[in-house]
C-alpha positions in Angstrom: -49.5 6.7 -1.6 -51.6 9.3 0.7 -50.8 8.8 4.7 -47.6 7.0 3.6 -44.6 8.3 5.6 -41.1 9.0 3.9 -37.6 10.7 4.6 -36.5 14.3 3.3 -33.0 13.4 0.6 -33.1 16.8 -0.5 -34.4 20.3 1.7 -38.3 20.7 0.9 -39.8 24.4 1.3 -41.6 27.2 -0.3 -39.8 28.3 -3.7 -37.8 24.8 -3.6 -38.0 21.5 -5.3 -37.4 19.2 -2.7 -36.9 15.1 -2.5 -38.0 11.9 -0.7 -37.8 8.8 -0.4 -40.8 6.7 -0.1 -41.0 3.1 0.4 -43.6 2.0 -2.1 -44.9 -1.5 -3.7 -41.8 -3.2 -1.5 -38.9 -0.7 -2.5 -38.4 2.8 -1.8 -38.6 5.4 -4.8 -37.7 8.8 -5.1 -40.6 12.0 -5.3 -40.2 15.7 -6.0 -42.1 17.1 -3.1 -43.1 20.2 -1.9 -44.6 21.2 1.4 -48.2 21.0 2.0 -48.8 23.5 4.5 -46.6 26.0 2.5 -44.5 26.5 5.7 -40.8 26.9 6.8 -38.3 24.2 5.1 -38.4 20.9 6.0 -34.8 19.2 6.2 -32.9 16.4 4.7 -33.6 13.3 7.2 -37.0 14.5 8.5 -39.6 12.0 8.7 -43.2 13.2 6.6 -46.1 12.0 5.5 -47.5 12.4 2.2 -51.0 14.6 1.9 -51.2 14.1 -1.6 -49.9 12.9 -4.7 -49.9 14.2 -7.8 -48.8 10.9 -10.7 -46.4 10.3 -11.7 -43.6 11.4 -9.1 -44.6 14.7 -7.2 -45.7 14.6 -3.4 -47.3 17.4 -1.2 -45.7 16.4 2.0 -45.7 17.3 6.3 -43.4 16.7 9.1 -44.3 13.8 10.0 -43.6 14.4 13.7 -43.6 17.7 15.7 -40.4 19.5 15.7 
């Protein structure tokens, strides 16, 4: 999971439980998401990279490309 790219489907940010879609195991799955660096919100549609994975459905993410 760590290092995979995904797309934000529900705003990720400090104090928020966001949601991302990540392509895994030949399909796309939804995960609860938190910002890895605790920075400002990450808007829906932003491509993110998984920095940490906590089974079964939680990831910590950061924006994959500079904003």
